[in-house]
Structure formats: structure tokens, C-alpha cells
N, C-alpha and C positions, 0 to 999 in steps of 0.2 A: 402526657403527651402520649407516650409510647403504648400506652395502655387504651387509648382511645383509636390506634391506628386499624384499619382493615389490612384483608391480607395484601392487597396492592401495595401500600406503604410500607408492608411489615419486608416485604421484597425488596423493594428498592434499598430500605435502608443497612439491609444484610449486605446485598450487593454491594452497595456500597462501601463498605467495612472492609468487602473480602472475605466475609462468611457465607456458610453455607445457606441456600434462602428458598433449598425446597421443604415441604413436608406441611402439616395440616396448621390451621389458625393459633391453637394452642401451642405449638411445637416450634412454632415463629415467635410467638409472644416470648417464651421461655428464653428462645437463644437470643433475643433484643433485649430484653432485661438485664441476662446473663452479661449481654455487651456492656449494656448499661453502668452498673456495677461493679463491674470487674476492671477494667480500664478506659474509660471514656474519653477518644481524643477532641479538643476543641472542635474538629470539622465535622466530627461524629455529632457533637451537641450542636453544631448551627444545621446539618441535614434535618437532625429532628426538628428542631424550628422549622425549617422551610417545609417541610413534609407537614406540620402541622397547621403551617398558614394554609398551606394549599386547602388543608382538608376543613378548614373552618376559616373562609377568608373574614369574613366581619368582625372574626375577634381580634382586638389588637394586644399584640403580645408584650407584655411588659414585666417588669421583676417579680405579682403574683404568678406568675406562670410556672416559676420554679415550684410554688406550693403545690402544683400537679402532682409534682413525683412522691410527694410524700403522703396523699391521698391514701383511704384503704382501699384493699382488692375491690373492684366492683363498683367504686365511684364515679360515675363517668364525669367528666369534666364539661367547664361551663360553655355553654353553647354547642354542644352536641346533639345530635339528634334524638338519643334515647339511650337508657339505662346498657351499659354493657354485661355481657356473661362473666359470672365471677370465676374469677380465675381459681384452680386449686391451688387450696392452701402447702401442699407437695412441693408447690412449683416456685413458690414464693420464701418460703421457708430456708435457712440454712442447711447446707449441706454438701454432697459431690457434685452437686450441681454450678447453684452458685458460690460455693466455697465458705468459710464459716463467720458467720457474722463479726463485724468491726466496726468501730467507730469512725467518726467521721474524718476522713485527711485534714491535718492543719495543711498541708502544700498541696497543693495542685497537682494533679497527677501530670509528668510531660508529656507533651503529644506524640502521639506512634504515629509511624506512618501508614497510611492506608494502602492494603494493596489489591486493587479492584481484578477483576477478571477478564483484565486488557490482552489481547495477543498482536504483536506488530505482526505487521504484511512482511514475509521472507524478502531480501533482496538479491535479485541473481546472481550480483555482483559480489556477493559477500557469502560465506559459507561459517555458520554459529559455531565455535566452540564450548563457549561458556555464557552463563545469566551471573554477571558479577552485581548488577542491582535488577529484582525485578522489576517490573511496570508497576511503579507507585505515584500517588494519585499528588498534583503539585494544586493541592485545596485551599482556597480562600481563608485565611484562618481569623482575619480581621476587617475591618472596614475602611482601611485603606486601601488608595488607589495603586499603589507599590507592595507587591509582595516578596517574601525571600525564602528559600528553604536551602536547609543543608543537608549534606549526605554524603556516607564515607565508602570505602570499599576496599577489600585487601585483595593481593594476587599471591597465588599459592607460587610454590619456588618451581613446582612446574608449569606454570604458566610465563614468569618472568624468566623462565629458560628459552621457553617458545617463541616469546616479542623476541627476544636475544638473537636467538639464531636464524629470524627471518629478517633479517636486516640486510639494504641493498643500499650498495652507493652510488646514487644517480648523477648524471652529468650536472656539472657545477660544483659538484664536491657537498650533494645537499646526501641524507642520510635517510633512507622511508622502510619501514616496518610491511610486508607481507600480514603476518600476523599482529592487529590492530587493537586498541580500544575503543569501541564504538558509543557514541553516548546520543540516542535518540529522542525525540519528542512526539506525542500525539493527542490527540484529544482524547481524554477519559471516557472510551465510548466500548462499549460487551458485545455489543448487536453483532458484531465481524470482524475482521483484521482490519487492523487500522495504517493506513498510511501515515509518513511522517508530517508533521504539524506542529508550527514553531507556535508558542505563544507570542504576545502581542510585545512591544518593546523587552524585547529578549535579552538578557547580559548572562554570562557563564563564566565562573572564575574557577581555576582547576587548580588545586594546592596554591592559593593566592593569587595565581597568573589570568590576566585577561584572555579568555580564550577564545581566538577566530573565527566566527561565524561565517556564513555566505552572502557575499554582499546584495545590495537590494538591484531591483532590475528595473529599467527604466518604464515609467507611467506608459500605459496603452492607447488611455485617454486624457484628455487636457482634462489637469484638475483631479484627478484620480490618485490616490496615494500610493505609493511606489512598493511593491510587495517582495518579500524576502523569500527565495527557493524554499522550500525545506525540504531538508536531505539530511544522513546521520553525517556527524559529526566526528572527526579522527582526533582523539584527544591523546594519542600515542606520546608526544612531544612534549607535552606536560604534565604526563602520568608520571610517578617515583615505579621505577623498575626495579623494586626491592620486594621481598616479602616478610619483611618487618616492620617496612614505614607504610600505615595506610593513607590513602587518597583522601583528599576532599574533593567538592564540590559546590559551589553557592552558584545558587540560583535566582534572577532578577527578573520580575515578570508583572506587566499588568495585569491586575484583576479586572475579569469579567461577570458579569451578573447570569447566573444561570450555565456558567462555562466553566469545566473544571478541566486540564490535560494532566498529561502523564509522563514521566521522565522513566528513563532506562539506558541501562548500561551493559554491553555485550563483550564477549572475548571471539574476533572474528578472524577469517584469514580472506583477503583479499583476491579477486579471480581475476583472469585477464580475459576478453574478448577470445582468444585463442581457444581458451580453456570450457568455454562456453559452447564453443562450436566443436570441441571434441564431444561435450556431451551430449551435444544434440544430436550429433553424428551416432551415438552410442544408441541414443534413442531408436533407431532405425528408421526407415526409408518408408514414407507410406505406399500402399498398394496402389500401382497405376489406375487399377478398376476404380477405384473411386474417384479418380479423377474423369475417367471416363464415361461413369454414369453422369456426373455433375453435368458434362457438357450434352449428354442425350437430354436430360431434364433442360438444359438450359434453350436448347435445339427442338424441344417440342413443342407440335404445331399447337396453339392456341385458338378454339374455336370461336374467340369471342372477340380475338385482333383480325383486323383487316391485311394488316401484312405478317407475312409467315415469312420467319427466318431461318434459312437454310444452312447457313455457316457463320464460322465465329472466328474471327483474326485475333490474332494473341501476339504481342512482342517477346521475345524474346531478350530481347534490352533490360537490366535494371532502372528502375523510375530512381534508383537515388544516386548511382554514377554512371547513370547513362553510357553503361557497359554491357557487355555479353554475363548474362550469367555462368554463376559456377556453381553454386548450391542453391537450386531455387528452393526457395519457402515460403510462408504466407501461414497467418493464423486459422486456427480450427474456426475461430468465429466470422471470418470473411464470407462473404459470397461469390465472390469472384475470382478467376481463373489466373488471373492477371500474375504474377510468382516475383521477390524480389530477392535479391542475393543475399545472403542468410550472413556470411562473413563481413560485408560493408553494413547491415543491418547492426549487429552486435556492436562494431567499432564504433560506429555514430554513437548509439548509447551510453556505451560505456564512458564517452565523453560528455554527451545531456542524457541522463536517462528519460526519455520522454513515453516508449513503449507505444509508439503510435505506425499504423499503417501506412507506409507511402501508397497506397493505391487508394484506399479508399476514407481515411485519416480515422480510425477508429481504432479501440484499445485493440495492441498485439503483445501481449504479454510473453515472457519468455517462457514459461510455462504452456501457453497455446499453441507455440512455433509446430510445423511438420513439416516434413521436406518432402517437396513432391517426386514423387516416383517416374512420373508419366513426363514431365518437364526433363527429369536426368536421363530419360530413354530418349526422347526429342536432341536435345544437346549432344549426347555421345555418339548420335547416328546424323547430325545432319549438322555440319561446322561453317557452311558456305553460306547462309541466310541470317537473317537477324527476326523475322517476321513467320509464321506460321498459318495453317487458315485449318480449321477444323468442320468436319461435317456430321451428318443428324446422326451418321453410326459410332460416333466415337473418333472415326480415324482423322489422319493429319494429313497436308501434305505443305510442301514448303512456298513460302511468298518469295519469288524475283524482287531482289533490293530497288529500288526506284530508277537508281542511274543504270541498271541494267536494262530494266522496263522500258525506260522513254529511250535506249541505245535503239533495242530490238524494234520500238512502236519506229523511230525515226527511219530505221531502215527498211523495215515492211513500207513505209509513205515512201522513199526514193525508189523501191523497186515498181513499183507502182506506177509511179512518174515515169520512171524508163519505160515502162511495157506502154504506156499511153502516149508516147511519144513516141514509139515505133510503128505505132496501130496508125497513126497520124500520116506519118512517113509513106506508109506500107497503102493508104487510101489516096495522098496526091499522086503518088510515084502512077499508079491503075488508072 
């Protein structure tokens, strides 16, 4: 089956097994054969059959397919479109590449964990100190609906000391650690950094004890299945904080055809909203000229538009807390001038990490946040108004509060009424 694969299938197979998938076809084929002859896990065997089934969909896989592995080099499998180029004998002969020739093992090899090139998306509120279990595939190894996988990890004496010294006693006599053992799940996808994603019907046991998972959210539509929010799991309370006794993790989940998941465990330090605000301030304040250029661009006359905009009104109140801005910020991806308060935004995402802009509802991740220098200048120089108006040249002027404006207009109206009454009396007297 492997010898019938094209370059694309060979690359998919090697990538699935966590092997280097670069090189010419004969090099990829040699790597795939080496993988098959050295230690071929059941998950890799299933991947080979899956790729072969896609390559030749008309052929039904059966016990006779196993005989393809013993075909002479260069013999095309049944149903293949044509003869294959012969494999150089040096690639198949016993030697340093494939190892010494050996008898067929009486006992099948134990399944080996598959480590694909999965990268987890960084989490702003967690700083990674170490990788305890690198991203490992939760591959379906049988035809059963419910799958089970076992993992082990051990802590070094230094890591145990780091966790123990980070212990904090919270109100209610509860203990928590700022240095944590964190368990994460995601889709087994190597194209981009992956967000947390739970397998269906997930159950996790750590050292024989059931691990609590986030609760299900109420369904948004009638008849829809409730969903569990995917997020990292703190397993520190269930972990053995010892450098001599390893920790065990047992994962149960429902298998899905054509979809695999990945598990990983990290040692992390939990950060607070205040710490992230300090890091955001340390990045610096964006030059006010950037915002001025954006104002001029928005107020530039459009020749195709019938209505010309000559001014732009912006509030100095945070849309989240309806209070005056203290640290005005927005995301680099946002096209609006309206800012929101960075401190309040980080506090809300610390409780429920959505990272959504409260102004335009687009994604506003932490790494894209900037502090607006122009709004900082305005807030420092204007303390008695909650709204400003920008002009075409980038300048601004404060807008009077509605209460004051209404009072001023009513005063002007009363003055005009008095003057009119005086004029009438003068006319009558004359």
C-alpha cells in the first residue's frame, strides 16, 4: 500500500506520524518504509489503509491487502493506474537506514504515541514554564464508538518546588497555586496554531480521580445540543506533587470518522488582569499622529458621496462600564476611533475570555491591543466633558454635556422672550 502512494499521500502519512515530510519522492518513500518496518503503531496502520482507500476507492480492503506488503519491489498493487518506478535496492536492503533484518515478531509492537506538529495557541493569562506532554494525537485505534487513551508525565524536583512555593490561601480556606499543571485539548490540525477544543463526550481521570470539566452552556436554540466551552483545565489539585511518583491521565471520548484530537500538558504561571495591563503599558503608547491620520482619512471628502462629513463626534465614555476612559485602547484590526478602557476589558476577559471588541464585535486579541496616544492627550487636557468632536484637519474640540447645552438653550430662549415682551410694551406706550 505504501509503495503505491504519491508524494501527497506520503507527506500526509509522515506528517501524521510526526516525521519529517520534506524531500523527493524516493526519500519520502524510504522514510515511510522505515516507519513501517521499525515500529508501526495501529493508528499509523489505520492511516495507511485510509490513504490507500482514498487513492483507490473502488477496491475493497480485506485480508488480502496485507499481502501487498510482501510484494517484490516495483510490483504495482491491484487496481493501481500503472506500474511504479522500481525502488533502489539500497533503500530496501538491510543496513543503517532500515536496521538489521529480523524475524517477524511473535508479539505485535505496543502502540506508540504519535506526536504531530500541532502548535497550541498561546493564552494571554498563562505563561508557559515547561512542556510536560507534547501535543499527542488521540487517534481512533479501533472500530468502537468510545475510545480510551493513557498518558503519564513526571515532574522534576525544580518544578515541584515551583508549584509548592506558589501556593496561595484564598478566602474560604481554599488553596490555589499560581504555578499550575495545565491540560489542553485541540483538533489534530497542523496548518495553524490551534485553539482549545474538547472531543465529544469527554471524560478525564487524573491519578484515578475524575477531573471536573467546564459545565455545559444552555442551548441558544430550541432542540440544539448543549455545548461545553473549551478551555484549559487546571489539574494541579489532582496531580502528585512529587519528583519520584509519576502522574497518570486516562482520557475517554467518542470517536469521529475523519477527525482526530490532540492532548498536551504544560507547566504554566497564571497571570492577572493587572499584570497584563502592566505589560500593555510597557509596550508603549501609540503615536497620536496615527489617530490623526485616521481622522483625516475618515473625513476626506468622497467625490461620489452626496453628503460630505466635516466633523466626527466620539465619546470619552467606555462602552463597557459606561464610565470615563482611563486607559483608552483598541485593537489594531479595528477601523473605528472609539476606544474602550483597557483595565476593564482585561478584567472581563479574565473572568470570561471572549476577546471581542465591545464597539465593533470583531476579534480583539490581547496581542493586537494598543493604547491610543491621542485619546490619552485628550483625557489629560479635558476633564469636564464626556464627548469631543474631531475636525477635518485632525484637531478636536470638547462638546458640552447635554444638560448644560439644554440649560444654555433654555436660557437663551427666556432672554429672547423677555426682549420680545419689552418691545411690545414700548410699542404700546408709544
